[in-house]
C-alpha positions, 0 to 999 in steps of 0.5 A: 500500500502506498503511503500518502501523508496528509501533510508535509513540512519542508526544510529547504535551502531554496536553490534551483532543484528545491524550487522545482520540488516546491512547484511539484508539491504545489501541483500535488494539492490533491495528494498532500497539504504543504503546511509550511516551509522552513528556509535555511542556509545551504545552496545560498544563505538563509535570507536568500533562501527565505526570499526565494521561497516566498517568491516561488510561492507567490508566483504560484499563487500560494502566498497563504503558505507560511514561510519560516526562517531556519538555521543560518549556519551549520551546528559546528560553525558560527557563520556561513558563506555560500560557496562557488560550487553552489553558485555554479549549479544554482546561480548567484541568486540561487534560482538560476540567475532568474532574479525572481526574488529581486537581486537577492541577499547574495547579490546585495553588497556582493564582493569583488571576486578575489582569490583572497578568501579571508573573512574577518570575523573575530572569534567566529568559526565560519563555514564556507559551503561546508568547509572551514574558512581557510581550508584549501577547498573553501571558495566563497561564491562571491570572492573575499568579504571583509565581514560576514554580511548580516545586514540582510537579516529578516525580522523575527516577530512573535507570531508564526502566522504569515502576513499577507499584504494587500499589494497583489497578494504578495507577502513581505518577506521581511515581516513573516519570518518566525522560528522554523525550528519551533514550528517543526517541533509543534507540527510533529508533536501535533501530527506525529507521523501523519506529517512528513518532514521533507528536508532538501537541504542540510539536516541542521534544522531537523537536528536542532528540533530533535536537540531542543525537543528529544520527545519528537524523535520517535514521532518524526517521519523524515524524507531527506535528500542527501548522502550517497552509499554506493556512488561517488559524492559530489564534493571536492573529495568525490566522497561526500554529498553536498547536503551532508558535508554542510553539517555532518555532525547534525546528519549523524545525530539525526541518523541515530535519533530513532526517527523514521528516515528515508534517505534519497541520495545520489544513488537514485537521483543520478538515475533521474535526469530531466531532459531538455524536451521537458523544459521546452514543453514548459516554456511552450505554455507561454506563461510566466510560471512556465518560463520560470520553470524552463529557465531553472531547468535550462540553467541546471541542464547546462551547468551539469552538462559542463561539469560532467558530460558523461554522467549528465548528457541526458539532462539535470539530476532531479535531486530534490524533486525526487525526494518530494515525490518519494514523500508522496509515494514511497513505492517509487524507490526500493530501499535497503535498511541499515544503521547509518552514520555520517563521518565527522572527521577525516584521517586514519581510522576516521574515513572522510568527513561527510561520507555516509556509510553503514555504522559498524556498531549496527552489525553487533547491536541490532537494536540501533536505529536503521535508515531506509536508504533508497538504492533503486528507483522507478525513474521512468514512472517518476519522470513521466509524472513529474514532467506532466504535473509540472506542465499542469502547474505552469498553466 
């Protein structure tokens, strides 16, 4: 029997494929209710992710869906700067340089590109796309900054309710941010596993919620995009996956929390490639929504093809949209259950930081929590349904 949750709460670092996943969920209103979106750091900084999320929801006529500000940096750092790799695949604004949300927090006050990536923030630990500032792999998206830009921070009102404005039904992103972690906790406590938490960015938000409210772990159903078990990663070391490398400590704690977790990683997302013909079909609708979705796809198809012509000759990998689809229909994937861990250190007898692998303790302690790791996918059925549903939401 296909499990179809009544309600979904999304935790997103809203970039190109997050936006596609969001549009897909909006086009699936007959199957689920999107209760709210928590926007945090990852592909872009948290404030840009927040603005991007608001802009996408407004474009598709869903300004009623509340958006909350999530984590602004990983659990192991005090501040976060997006890296050049994410800008390569998501654009400077996170949305394929479509500027749907305006210039965005990244572009406002952008720094002059430079090979000097020093960040002058006294006594702060800074993550640059998951790597410690100063690491050889830490490459800021916009070059050197003299400080961590906090001038774009949004307000945090006491109320968690969205504020709809009279101007065209648009929300003002600076007034309806609230504590996304508390919202996640409240939703799990109220609905239990009748709500699915869909995480398409780092697991920092989920980890923070479990840390703040340990009682929700046993009630939490989580579908996450991230990790890889049988395939290379997509970070510098070709071992770790991007969402995990951002905050391996958080991911490892979540894996061991006892929550019901389905991991939708590169093992399956790299089998689901969106072809150029799909983008052409959406553009042919002639609507603003269709052009936007086509622009996102065009940008990502080009970026992925340039990065790996052999792997992505068929199109862009639908990382986050596949996770969203699995949250609606678990029969799309075949899973292997095992005790899972995220490596938090690199070195002898430690492995590689950010790698997702079986936890060897689980071989002797069978009571350890297990994660459903997706290793097989009905890619043909998913792609057909995804392309068709997105064509409908374009209208």
